[in-house]
N, C-alpha and C positions, 0 to 999 in steps of 0.2 A: 305707576303713574297716579298722581292725585285724582280723587274722585271727580273734582270739579273740571280738571283737564280732560278726563275721559268723557264727561258730559258734553263739553264743548266739541270734542272730536266727533262724538256720535251725532250731535246736532248738525255739525258741518257736513257729515256724510248724508244725512237726511235732506239737507238743503240742496245738495248737489243732485241727489237722485231724483227728488221731486221737481227740481228745475228742469231736468232733462225730460221727465215725463210730461210736464206741463207744456213743453215746446211742441208736443205732438197732440196733446189732448187736455182740454181745459175743464175736465170733469170736476176737479177740485173746486174750481171757481164757481161752476154752475150748481154744485151740490149744496143745497141749503137745508137739507133735512137732517143731516147728522150732527152730532155734538160739536159745537164750536165751528161749524162749517161757515161758509162765506154768506152769512145772512146779512143782507144790506138794509140800511135804514132808508126809508122812502119819504122822510119828512122833507117837505118843500118849504120855500119861503112863504111868508104870510101873504094872504090874498091881496092885501093893500099894496104890496110891492110887486105884484105880478099881473099881467094881462091874461086873463083866462080865456081860452078859445074853446067854444063848444060847437059841436056838430049836430045838426038836425037834418032830417030828410028834406025839410022845406028850404032851409037857408044855406046849408052847407057850412064851410069853414068861415066862422067869424065875420067881422065887419071890415070895412076898408081900413079903419084904425088898427085893427089887429094885423092886417096884412102889412101895414106900414111899419109896425113894430118888428115883425118878423124880418122884413127886408133890411131894416136898420141893424138888427142883431147879426144877420147873415153877413152884412158888409163889414161889421166890426170883426167878426170871427175870421173872415177871409183876409182882410187887410192887416189886422194887428196880430192875429194868432196863426196865420198861415193855413187856415182850413181850405181844403180842396173842395171842388164841387161835389165829389163823391161823399166826403165827410159831411157836408151840409145837407145833402140829400138824405143821408142816414138819420140825421137829427130831425129832419122834417117829417119822418115817418111816425113820430109820436110826440108825446109831451116832452119838452126839453127847455133849455135855457133860451131858445128862440122866442118863447112866448113871454119872457120877462119884460117888465116895463123898461123903457129906454133909459140907459144909464146904469142899470143894476148889474149887468154883466161886467161892465168896466170896473165898477166898485169891487166886485168879487175877485176879478183878475188882479186888480191893484192890491187888494188885501193879501192874496196868496203870494204875490211877488214880494211884498214888503215883509210879511210875517216869516217867510221862508228864505228871504234874501236871495231870490232867484234872478238869474240873468234872463234877458228876453228870450233867448233860445230855449231855456229851461222851462219857463212858464208856457211857451208855445208847445213844447213836447208834452208837458203835463196835461194841458187842456185838450190836446189832440188825442191823447191816450184815454182820458177819462172826462169827456165833456159834461157828463152828468154831474160832476162835482160843482159845476157852475149853477146848478139848479137846486142844490141842497142848502138847508138853513143852519145846519149844526156842524159845519166843517171846523169852525174856530174851536168849538168845544172838544172835538176829537184831537185836534192838534195840541191843545192845552193838556189834555189827558195824557197823551203819549209823552209829551215833554216832562210832565210831572212824575208819571209812573216810572219812567225809565231814566230820569235825571239827565236829560239830553241837553247838549249844547246845540247851538243853531246849526252847526255843520252836520252833526249826527242826525238831527231832526230832518234836515234837508235830504240826507242820503236815504232815510227810511221812506219818506213820501215820494221821492223820485223813483226809488227802487220798487215800490209797491203802492202806487197811487190809489188803488182800489181799497186800501185800508181806511181811507176817509169816507168810503161809502158804507162801511160796516157799522154795526151797532156796538157801542161801547159795552153795554151790559150783557148782550147776547154773544158777543164774539171777541172783541179786542181784549177786554179785561180778563175773562175766563181763560182765553188762550195763553196770555202772558202768565197767569197763575199756574196753568197746566205745565208750561215749560219749566217754570221755576221749581215747582214741586216734583215733577217727574225726573228732571235732570239734576236736582239738588243744587241749583244755581244760586249764588249770592247775587246781589243787585248789580254789581259791576259786570259779572259774567253774563247775566241776562241781557244787559244793555249791549255788550259786545256781540252777542249772538244775533240779536235783532238788527243791529246796525249792519252787520256783515251779511245777514241773510233775511232781508225784510220780506221776501216772497213767502216765508213761512206763514205769514198772516193769511195768505190766500189758500192755504192747504187745509183740508179737513182732518181733524184729529182722529176720528174713528176709522176712516177709510184709507188715510195716507200716513199720518205721522206715527200714531201708536203702533200699528203693525210693523212699520219699518224699525222703530226703536226696539221693539221686542225682538225682532230678528237679529239686530245688531248685538243686543245684550246676550242672546243665546250663543251667537257665534263667538263673541269675545269672552264668554263665561263670566259676565258681570252680574253683580247682585242686583236684583230688581229694586229700582228706586221706588 
């Protein structure tokens, strides 16, 4: 069997094993300490485009204007994106897209829907799974990077984002880029094979190299008596 085919086969096994593990335990997603783990970027939109809410022992949460902004964004999320009361309550527990200036959330939703060519049901699912995306300022940069690095068409790009929306919360320099480099180097993948691997198993982005991927790869290589890449 050609080396490249073996690599794809091994990576497929890893994706299946880790997908099963993650359905019971999301340690890989929470682990930010290991190499190429799921370290998220916490850059938010510029202050000029956001209504900042501050809490003090004297005044409590914000002004009436702040409350009006939050209620407007809640209404939009509920009516346009299908958020339930439970989902909105979870957002209310901390800093989120609820505090953004009126109209900003709509702009970001429209951008994602247009850029990824999403149906209404798909953008609803994406927003519900990762509402924090609507509060980040560098989502477009990450989409552009994935598209360029993997030479993706719109359909493949859409599959990756819908399959692992948390990739848009990760740092390009600390996570996305080095993880792609790791797969290509470790599995001896050419560009087309790397693209096929990630499109087929985008959840690999949410796995930690040190604690999940590399030990599994090493075990498979030993079992199949493969040369170490």
